[in-house]
C-alpha positions, 0 to 999 in steps of 0.5 A: 500500500505504500503509506501510513493509513490505519485500515481494518480491511482491504479490497483486492481486485482480480489482479491482486491490486490492493485498495485500503479501506479507512477504519473510521469511515469505512470508505476506500482510500485514494489520492489524486494523480498529482498527489501520487506523482508528488509521492513518486518524486515526479511533481515540480513547481517553478515561478517568478515574481516581478515587483514592478511591471509597467502597464501593458507589460508582461511577465512570461514563463517559457517551458521547453519540454523534453522530447521523450516526455509530455508535460501535465501542468496547472498555472497560478497567477497573482497580480496587483491590478487588472490583468490578462492571462494567456497560454501559448503553444509553439512560440518563437522565442529566444533568450530569457532568464533560467528558472529552477524547477523544484521537486515537490518531494524534497526527499527525491533526487529526480530533476524534471528535464524541462528548461524553464525561462522567464521573460524570453524575447517572444517574436511570435506568440504561437497558438493560443490555447484556450480563451484569454482570461481577464483577471479583475483587480478591483476598482477605486477603493476596492483595488486590491489585486487578485490571484487565481489558480487553474485546476484545469490541467494542460497536457503539452506534447513531448518536444514542444515549447509553451508559454504562460503570459500575464499582462498588467492592465492595471493602468500603473506599475503593478506586482505580478507573479506566475507559477506552474506545477507540473509532472511529466509522463514518458511517451 
């Protein structure tokens, strides 16, 4: 079973696979895929925060995915005012500053193999994946900024490049951050 869970019984399927049953509520015990990938040392996170991004300027993360893996990713953003959020596939870009992707299982020595950069020079955005998102930051005395996490997962093919772009639309310089949590599956 691989984890410390008090059980009085287990369910065994025809192939001998075991499923724990919780002793207090008598329900089967399960974890979601992302949680399992974290236990296996295969979940990573990275991100970047900029304290002062001019109006209409952006904070962008770019991911170059290894040729033998597909990337399953969710994004999170925070912004000090109104903002637009986009996800692109196959941009044309160069440069940027390297980011470290941290393994969420701190006991694992696995590394992701994804090359992650922030603020690359993008000459062509590529294909927009999903609709752009308007992220309100409030108005007048309610201008507090906002944050959002997208639990909907994007799956990017092996060997592709993608970007997550947050554009400040707050009419002045604002703080912005973009983060990503991802795991990789061999293809």
